[in-house]
N, C-alpha and C positions, 0 to 999 in steps of 0.2 A: 714617884706615879701623880704625886701633885703638882709639881710641877710639871709631868706631861698635860697634864688637864688644865693647868694652867695657860698652855701655850695654845687650849684650842681657841677662847675664844680671839686670838689673831687669826685664825682661819677667818679662809674666805669665807665671804655667808652665802654670796651667789652661788656658791658652787656646795655648799648645807641646803639651801634650800633647793637646787638643783636635785640633787643625791636621795631625799628625802619624800620628792615629787616622785622621780624618778622611778625609786623601790615602791614607791603606793600603785603607782603606774601596772609596775610588772607585775606585781601581784592580780592586781585588777584583768591584766590581759590573762595572766596563766589560766584565772578562772574562767576567761570568756574563749579562749581556745582549746582549755578541756571540756569544754560544753558543746561548741559549734567545730571544733577539729578543723577550723581555718587556717590555712597555712602564713596567708597574711600577717592574720593574726598573732601567728605562732613570731612570725619575723618580727615584728613590731614589740613583742613579747624580748628575745633576746635583746634589741635596739635599747629598751629600757631598763634592763637589770646590767646591760654594757654601761650605760651613760651613767647609770649610779653609781655602779662600780668604779669607775676614772675620777668620777666626782666623790666620792668621800674620799680616795687617793687625793683629790685637789685638796680637799678641804682639812685633811689630815697633814701633808704635805708642808701647805701652806702657811699651817699652822706653825709645827716643828721648826719651820724652815728661819721662826722668828727668835728664836734660841740665842742666847747671848754667847759670844765666844767663849770660847775655855782657852786653858793653858794648850792642851792636848789639839785642839781646832782653832788655833790665834785670827783664821779667818772668817770665821762664822760658820752659819748652816744656810746661807744663803742656796744656795743651788742644791740643797734638798727635794726641795717640789720636782724639781727635772730631773733629779732619779728616783721619786716616786712612782711619775708618773712614765718613765721608762717602764718601769714594772708591769703598768695597768695597761700599758701596750697588749701583752699578755694574753691577758682575759680576754680584750676587747677583740684579737685577731680570733681568739678560741670560737667566738662569741659569733663572728663575720662568716666563719669560714660553716658552723652548725646551717646559719641561715641560708647558707647561699645550699649548699647540701640539700636542705629540707624542700628549697626552690625546683634545685633538680626533679628530686622523687616522685614531685606534686606534679611535675608536669609530663614524666616517663609515665607515671600512673596513668593520668588522666581520671584519676579521683573527681567528684563533685561534693564538695564538702557544705554548698553556701547557704545552709538552713542558719534560722534565728540571725535573720538578716537586721532589724532593728535592733539587737543587741551586740553583732558587730559596730552599727553603726553609733548606737549610745555610746561604747567604748571609747571606739578613737575621736568621736567627737567631744570627750569630756579629754581624752590625751591631748587635744589641738589647742583647748585651751588653757589646758595646766601649763604646756609645755610651751604657750605664746605669753604667758605670767611669765614664767623662769628666763625667758627670754629678754623679756622687757627688764628684768632684772639685771640682766647683767649690761644691756645698753647704756642703764644707770649706772652702773661701774664704769662703764668705757668712757663717760661722756663729762664724769661727775666734777672735771676741770674744767668743762664748758660753760660758759655763762647761759642761766638759763631761759632765754629767751631766744637762744639757738637751739633749744632740745627741746622747745613746746612742741606737744601734739605729735603728730607722725614727723616733726622735724627729727624727732633725736633716729628715726629710721637710718638716712641718709650720714646724718652727724655719727652714728655707730658705726658704720662699715668705713669710713673716713678714718678714724680715730682707732680700729681696731688694733693694727700693727702694732702700736704705743702700748695697748695696755698689758696689765701684770698677766705673768701665765694662765695663773687659774682662771681669770676672768674669758682669757679669749679662749681657755678650751670652753667652756660653759657657752660662751656665744657660737662657736663652732657647733658643739655638739647640739645644741638645744634647735641651731637652725637646719640641721638635718634632721632633728627628729621631727621638727613640724613636718618638713616636706618630706620626709620618711612616712609618718599618718596620714596626710592627704593622699598623697601615692599608694595606702592599702585602702584607703575609702572608697577610692575610685573604681579601683581592681574588685572590691568588694562589688560594686555595683554593677561594674561591668558584667563578673561573674554569675549575678545574680537575673538579671533583666536578658542578658545574650548567651548564645551558646559559646561564646569563650570560656571553658571553666577554668582553661589554666592559667587564666590572667593572675589570680593570685599569688601561681608557683611565679611567674616572672616579678611581680611585685617583690615577691621574698628574694630572688636572686638581686634585682637591683636594690633593693634596702641592706644587702649583706653587701654589696658591692659599696655603698655609700659609707658602711664602719669600713671598710677597707682604707676609703680617702682619708676619714677619721683616723685611723691608727695611722698612717702614712705620713699625717699634718703633724699630728705627736710625736711621735719618734724624729721628725727633723726639727722640730721646732724644743724640741727638749735637748737632744742630742747637740742641737747646737749650744740650749742655758746650760748644760753641763760645765761645757767645754769654756764657757764665758764669752759671749757674743756682743759685740760692740751695737750700741743701739745710734746708728747715725742718724734719724732725724732730731732724736737728743741732742746729739753734739752738734750738730748746725744750729740749734734752738738756743743753747746756753753760751756757741758760740756768739754769735749775731747780738746778743743781750751782753756781754762781759766786753764783747768791743765799742760798744756806747761810753766806755769811762777814757773823760780826756787826756787819762797817763797812760791807758794800754796802746803801746804803738801797734803791736801784732800780738798773733798767737801762735807759738810753733808748731806745740802739738796740743790735743786736748783727742782723752777717752773716755766715753762713757762706756762701762760695761754693764751687763746686766747680770743678776746676781737674783733666781728665785725672782720674789717681789721688788727686790732691793737693786741700786743702779750705785757703782762705784766711780767717782770720776777723779781723775787725775790731766793737769793742764801744765802749759808752760808757757809763760806769758813774757813779752818783751815790753822795757821800760827806759828810761833815757839813763842812759851809765851815774849821771851824777844824782839819781834820787836817794832819798835817806833813807835806814832801815824804818823809822817811822812813816814813815809814806807806803812802802812797803807793807806794812803791817796794815794800815787803814784799807789797801787796795784787797788783800787778802779780806777782810771783815769784810768789802763790799761786796767782794765775789762770791764770798760764803753765803753771806746774807740775802743777795739776787738770787742762789741757788735754789736756798733753801725756804725762801720764799714763792717762787714759781714750781720748783719741780718737788713732786711727794716720793718718800722710800729710799731718800739718799743717806746711805748711812756715810759714806765719809769722802771728804774734798782734800786732794793733796794738790798744792801748788807751788808752782817754783818760778822764776823770776831770773830773768836773761837779758843783760844788756842788749838792745837794737842793733841788730845787725843789718840794719837798711835794706832787706831783702824781705821781699812779702811771701807772708808763709801762708795766711789765713786769707781764704778768697772770695768768702761771702760777708765782706765790710759791709755795715747797715750806715753807717755819717761819715763823711768827713770832717776833721777834726782840724782848727786853725792849724797852721803850723806843721802840721804832719803830714804823710802820705795821704796819698787819695783814696777814694773808694773805688774797690776794681767789681 
């Protein structure tokens, strides 16, 4: 048990923040729904509890995935976070279904429950502010390796969208869920305004259905991303970045293969480089240290690096060579 709690300090902080805030928001929205009976508030309540459940799972899974390899599991526990999130998909799917069904019932019944206007507006306004706070934290985690001058102020928004694919699974999930959460809260707010000041009272029912469908999209994205993670998904962007950096070494003629596999928050790197046949063991060791040093300096969460050497076969394998080296094959 002590080891379990010790591992939690390695859990994704953005996920913990998001889980706490969404739990608080879920409780507030529950109270507002019980007072007002507003179906859009019901949808937002379900959305918040769904996000909270997911993000608690993410936090726990990301912490447990840092457990050191054991004799029984020598490959480590990096993919545990993906397995945990596949379980969380079931919870969110049930909440999405209930949200859509409630919206359909509201439309069919034609019920008008748009009292307590300012209570609804206040709760949703608070939700938008808090969700934006969590979203900003996720953006900071996504862009933490990018120079600060490129992420100042609103510059962080396009940079976060640009680099979200390379973010670790926990941060990516928080970012996507809170992006949808902000959109859902804004949609619910608009629906309540329309239902209150026009005769289109079923607007909140339609908003509930749309929010439920947004949850379905989240379920699908979580399932696909984490199914790939369980299998061991290749990080193609990282492979290209690492390959281009490795090819800068003057004694590396080519890269036969390079595989960067994402396992939870961690990366596993394997590559085979081509060198001159007369290279000594000492020179090869120096190159190995250079490659490992460059990767660890530039890329976080690399758990292990396996490097093989082969003699130059005079066939170009690496198509992304970035420099031309004197006396060697030119760049392609």
